[in-house]
C-alpha positions as CSV (number, residue, x, y, z in Angstrom):
1,M,10.3,105.9,157.1
2,I,9.0,104.4,153.9
3,T,8.6,101.2,156.1
4,L,7.2,103.0,159.0
5,G,4.4,105.0,156.7
6,V,3.3,101.5,155.6
7,I,3.0,99.7,158.1
8,L,0.7,102.3,159.5
9,L,-1.0,102.0,156.8
10,I,-1.9,98.6,156.8
11,L,-2.8,99.0,160.6
12,G,-4.7,101.9,160.1
13,F,-6.3,100.0,157.1
14,I,-7.4,96.3,159.0
15,F,-8.4,98.2,162.6
16,K,-10.3,101.6,160.6
17,I,-8.4,103.7,162.8
18,S,-8.6,106.9,160.6
19,I,-5.7,108.8,162.4
20,L,-3.0,106.1,161.6
21,W,-4.0,105.5,158.0
22,T,-3.3,109.9,157.7
23,I,-0.1,109.5,160.0
24,G,1.0,106.1,157.6
25,I,0.3,108.6,153.8
26,V,2.4,111.7,155.6
27,L,5.5,109.5,156.7
28,L,5.1,107.6,153.1
29,V,5.3,110.6,151.3
30,I,8.1,112.2,153.1
31,G,9.9,109.3,152.8
32,L,9.5,108.8,149.0
33,V,10.4,112.6,148.7
34,L,13.6,112.0,151.1
35,F,14.5,109.4,149.0
36,A,14.1,110.8,145.6
37,L,16.1,114.1,146.8
38,G,18.9,111.1,147.9
39,A,19.0,109.1,144.9
40,A,19.4,112.2,143.0
41,G,22.2,113.3,144.4
42,R,21.2,116.3,146.4
43,T,22.5,116.6,150.3
44,I,19.8,117.1,152.7
45,G,20.2,118.6,156.2
46,G,24.2,117.8,156.0
47,R,23.6,114.1,155.0
48,K,24.7,112.6,151.3
49,H,21.6,109.7,152.2
50,W,18.9,109.1,154.3
51,Y,18.3,105.5,155.7
């Protein structure tokens, strides 16, 4: 999710498409939150790790 967010951010910036930029930011933030919770040992949605 983090990788997809970064890719969409880059594509949105290069092609000047604001919806890709917005979706990229949202995916990046959600991915970082899930990563932080998983790294802290919290179970998220019944899973110990999110990939």
